[in-house]
C-alpha positions in Angstrom: 0.0 0.0 0.0 1.2 3.5 -0.9 0.3 6.2 1.6 0.4 10.0 1.1 0.3 12.1 4.3 -0.3 15.8 4.5 1.2 17.3 7.6 3.6 19.9 8.9 7.1 18.5 8.6 10.5 19.3 10.1 9.1 22.3 11.9 8.8 23.4 15.5 5.3 21.9 15.7 3.7 19.2 17.9 1.9 17.8 14.9 5.2 17.6 12.9 6.8 15.6 15.8 3.7 13.3 16.0 3.7 12.8 12.3 7.4 12.0 12.1 7.0 9.2 14.7 3.9 7.9 12.9 5.5 7.9 9.5 8.5 6.0 10.9 6.2 3.4 12.5 4.1 3.0 9.3 7.2 2.5 7.2 8.1 -0.5 9.4 4.6 -1.9 9.3 3.9 -5.0 7.2 1.5 -4.1 4.4 2.8 -0.6 3.9 5.0 -0.3 0.9 5.8 3.4 1.1 4.8 6.6 2.9 5.4 9.9 1.3 4.8 13.2 3.0 3.1 16.2 1.4 4.3 19.0 3.6 2.0 21.7 5.0 2.9 24.5 7.3 1.7 27.3 9.6 3.5 29.6 7.2 0.7 29.5 4.6 1.5 29.0 0.9 -0.5 30.7 -1.8 -4.0 29.4 -2.1 -3.3 28.1 -5.6 -0.8 25.7 -4.0 -3.5 23.7 -2.3 -4.8 22.2 -5.5 -1.3 20.9 -6.2 -1.1 19.5 -2.6 -4.4 17.7 -3.2 -3.1 16.2 -6.4 0.0 15.0 -4.6 -2.1 13.3 -2.0 -3.8 11.5 -4.9 -0.6 9.9 -6.0 -0.9 7.1 -3.5 -3.5 4.4 -2.7 -4.8 6.4 0.3 -4.6 10.0 1.5 -4.1 10.9 5.1 -4.5 14.5 6.3 -3.2 15.7 9.7 -5.7 18.5 10.2 -5.0 21.8 12.0 -7.0 25.0 11.2 -3.8 26.9 10.9 -2.6 24.7 8.0 -5.5 26.0 5.9 -5.8 29.7 6.9 -7.8 29.5 10.1 -11.6 29.7 10.4 -12.3 32.7 8.2 -14.4 31.4 5.2 -12.7 33.6 2.7 -9.2 32.6 3.8 -9.6 29.0 4.6 -8.2 26.8 1.8 -9.5 23.4 3.0 -12.2 23.2 0.2 -9.5 23.7 -2.4 -7.4 20.9 -1.1 -10.2 18.5 -0.3 -11.8 19.1 -3.7 -8.6 18.1 -5.5 -8.1 14.8 -3.6 -9.0 11.7 -5.7 -8.1 9.0 -3.2 -9.9 7.5 -0.1 -9.1 10.0 2.6 -8.5 9.7 6.4 -8.4 12.9 8.5 -6.8 12.9 11.9 -8.5 15.7 13.8 -6.1 17.4 16.2 -8.3 20.2 17.3 -12.0 21.1 17.2 -13.0 24.7 18.0 -16.7 24.9 18.8 -16.7 27.4 21.7 -17.3 31.1 21.6 -14.0 33.0 22.3 -14.8 36.5 21.1 -11.8 36.4 18.7 -14.0 36.5 15.7 -15.8 39.6 16.7 -19.2 38.0 16.9 -21.8 37.8 19.7 -21.3 34.5 21.6 -24.4 32.7 20.3 -23.7 33.8 16.7 -20.0 32.7 17.0 -21.0 29.2 18.2 -23.5 28.9 15.3 -20.9 30.0 12.8 -18.3 27.6 14.2 -20.7 24.6 14.0 -21.5 25.5 10.4 -17.8 26.0 9.5 -16.7 22.7 11.1 -19.5 20.8 9.4 -18.2 22.2 6.1 -14.7 21.1 6.9 -15.1 17.7 8.6 -18.1 16.5 6.7 -16.7 17.4 3.3 -17.5 14.7 0.8 -13.8 13.9 0.2 -13.4 12.6 3.8 -14.1 8.9 4.2 -13.0 8.3 7.8 -11.9 10.3 10.9 -9.3 9.5 13.6 -9.1 11.3 17.0 -6.9 11.0 20.1 -9.3 12.5 22.6 -12.8 11.6 23.7 -13.7 15.3 23.6 -12.9 15.5 19.9 -14.8 12.3 19.2 -17.9 13.7 21.0 -17.6 17.0 19.2 -17.4 15.4 15.8 -20.4 13.2 16.6 -22.4 16.3 17.5 -21.6 17.7 14.0 -23.1 14.6 12.4 -20.0 12.5 11.7 -21.1 8.9 11.4 -20.0 6.9 14.5 -19.0 3.8 12.5 -16.5 5.9 10.5 -14.9 7.6 13.5 -12.0 5.9 15.3 -10.7 7.0 18.7 -7.3 5.9 19.9 -5.4 7.3 22.9 -2.6 9.6 21.9 0.5 7.5 21.3 3.6 7.6 23.4 6.9 8.1 21.7 9.9 5.8 22.2 12.1 7.1 25.0 15.9 7.5 24.5 18.1 4.6 25.4 19.8 6.5 28.1 18.7 9.3 30.4 20.7 12.5 29.7 22.8 14.3 32.2 20.7 17.4 33.2 23.6 19.1 35.0 24.5 21.5 32.2 21.0 22.8 31.8 20.6 23.0 35.6 23.6 25.3 35.7 22.5 27.3 32.6 19.0 28.0 34.2 20.4 28.8 37.6 18.7 25.8 39.3 21.5 24.6 41.6 19.9 23.7 44.9 16.4 24.0 43.4 13.7 21.4 42.9 12.1 22.1 39.5 8.5 21.3 38.6 8.3 21.2 34.8 5.5 22.0 32.4 6.6 20.7 29.0 6.0 22.0 25.5 4.9 25.1 23.7 3.6 27.9 25.9 -0.2 27.9 25.9 -2.6 29.6 28.3 -4.8 26.5 28.6 -1.9 24.6 30.3 -2.7 26.2 33.7 0.6 27.9 34.4 -1.3 30.4 36.6 -2.6 27.5 38.8 1.0 26.1 39.2 2.3 29.6 40.0 -0.4 30.0 42.7 0.5 26.6 44.1 4.2 27.7 44.5 3.1 30.1 47.3 2.2 27.1 49.4 5.4 25.2 48.8 9.0 25.5 50.0 11.0 28.3 48.4 13.4 25.8 46.7 10.6 24.5 44.6 10.5 26.4 41.3 8.4 26.2 38.1 10.2 25.5 34.8 8.2 26.2 31.6 10.2 24.1 29.2 9.3 25.5 25.9 8.6 28.7 24.0 5.8 30.3 22.0 4.4 28.4 19.0 5.0 29.9 15.6 1.2 30.3 15.2 0.8 32.1 18.5 0.4 35.9 18.1 -1.1 36.5 21.6 2.0 37.3 23.6 1.8 34.2 25.8 5.3 34.5 27.3 4.7 38.1 28.4 1.3 37.1 29.9 3.1 34.3 31.8 5.7 36.6 33.3 2.9 38.9 34.4 1.1 36.1 36.0 4.2 35.2 38.0 4.7 38.8 39.1 1.1 39.1 40.2 1.4 35.8 42.2 4.6 37.1 43.9 6.8 34.3 42.6 8.5 35.9 39.6 11.9 34.8 41.0 10.7 31.1 41.0 9.8 30.9 37.3 12.1 29.9 34.5 11.0 30.0 30.9 13.5 28.2 28.6 12.2 29.3 25.1 12.3 26.7 22.3 14.5 23.8 23.2 16.4 21.4 21.0 15.6 17.7 21.3 18.7 17.2 23.6 17.9 20.1 25.9 14.2 19.1 26.1 15.4 15.7 27.3 17.6 17.4 29.9 14.7 19.6 31.1 12.5 16.5 31.5 15.2 14.7 33.4 15.5 17.8 35.7 11.9 17.5 36.9 11.1 16.4 40.4 7.5 16.1 39.0 6.0 16.9 35.6 2.9 19.1 35.8 -0.1 19.1 33.5 -2.5 21.4 35.4 -4.5 22.1 32.2 -7.7 24.1 32.4 -8.9 22.5 29.2 -7.5 19.9 26.8 -8.2 17.4 24.1 -5.1 15.3 24.0 -1.6 16.2 25.1 1.6 15.2 23.3 3.7 16.8 26.1 2.1 14.7 28.7 2.7 11.6 26.6 6.3 12.7 26.2 6.7 12.8 30.0 5.1 9.3 30.4 7.5 7.9 27.8 10.4 9.1 30.0 9.0 7.4 33.1 8.2 10.6 35.0 5.7 11.1 37.8 3.0 13.4 36.5 0.3 15.5 38.2 -2.5 16.3 35.8 -5.9 18.0 36.0 -8.9 15.7 36.5 -10.2 16.1 33.0 -11.9 13.3 31.0 -8.9 12.4 28.8 -6.7 12.1 31.9 -9.0 9.9 33.9 -8.5 6.9 31.7 -4.6 7.0 31.9 -4.3 5.3 35.3 -0.7 6.4 35.7 -1.0 10.1 36.8 -2.0 11.8 40.0 -5.2 13.8 39.4 -6.2 17.1 40.9 -9.3 19.3 40.3 -8.7 21.8 37.4 -7.9 25.3 38.7 -7.5 24.2 42.3 -4.0 25.6 43.3 -4.2 24.4 46.9 -5.0 20.8 45.8 -2.2 21.0 43.3 0.2 22.2 46.0 -0.8 19.3 48.3 -0.3 16.7 45.5 3.1 18.2 44.7 4.2 18.1 48.3 3.0 14.5 48.6 5.1 13.4 45.6 8.3 15.4 46.2 8.4 14.1 49.8 7.5 10.5 48.9 10.0 8.7 46.7 7.9 5.5 46.9 4.8 7.2 45.5 6.9 8.8 42.7 8.3 5.4 41.9 4.9 3.8 41.7 3.8 6.4 39.2 7.0 6.1 37.2 6.4 2.3 36.9 2.8 2.9 35.9 3.9 5.4 33.3 6.3 3.0 31.7 3.6 0.3 31.4 1.2 2.8 29.8 3.9 3.9 27.3 4.5 0.3 26.2 0.8 -0.4 25.6 0.1 2.9 23.7 3.1 3.1 21.3 3.4 4.5 17.8 3.8 1.0 16.3 0.4 0.1 17.9 -1.1 3.2 16.3 0.4 2.4 13.0 -1.3 -1.0 13.0 -4.7 0.6 13.8 -4.1 3.2 11.1 -3.3 0.6 8.5 -6.6 -1.1 9.2 -8.4 2.1 8.6 -6.6 2.5 5.3 -7.7 -0.9 4.3 -11.3 -0.2 5.2 -11.2 3.0 3.1 -9.8 1.2 0.1 -12.3 -1.6 0.3 -15.2 0.8 0.6 -13.9 2.8 -2.5 -13.6 -0.5 -4.5 -17.1 -1.6 -3.6 -18.6 1.6 -5.0 -17.1 1.1 -8.4 
């Protein structure tokens, strides 16, 4: 089978990292002869390019699109190029949905009720486009949202977000510890691109109830598609909480330094206020780290993280104190993280994805 996959590629992007791991796993899967990438980007090409991208997707036996609104010009109907690409695809198509925006945010300049109606209409046009044969999601929230738009349940597959392979050896975090002035400190780490939904303000408030040697390390920088000034907002939050001297923001990290930052963590935090699926949380589990996460639907099924109520800084502080002071409890979570990582690997996802490809091709053949 020949697969063509549209995705961001070799960029500072979580979807690009995810796709690189999936492509590697697919190329090692029996039944897949080749996987070629059709690169997309947050740096939008001219609209005329999308027809060529659709034609490139049609060069295989099956097309697979990793969907982000930003790949196609956002949610403005006159700028979004999804209809151009989808209309040019001539092969059975699977879409992996990485985000689904149905809430009123005020960013479109519409009254809340009107914005929600608009977003439902827009998303039905995108995800129920006639070119799409099947859908894949990594979060129950995304599954439920697509079902609410009328996506057929028997064509929608949910799989937990896969966990990448960890490195063979844990890196020495000492150089990064020195660089970030963390000698004598116990870092709590929030991994990945800066995003307001990650609950940094909850973690900063929790610091006030913890010993002064416990600090927060935001191991990442702003995403290329973020124009909202998240880093400045985060520094303001730290100042208002009175813990500005206990916050470190690394900026974008190379793969090696991200490994060091993760190794530094006493505990990895994921105090998200909202989420669908989290590649950064999976990254931590792959590295056998004890994780404290918000008690949100997608986290309850993990069985290998400590859960606290979303937005509750005091509960988060208690959980942090319990783990940093209890090596045995940290160890239990680390063992559970490793077991989860082995069960939910990229090779396992590649096998499930190949089955979806086969179903698409069979359905296409039966209609001829």
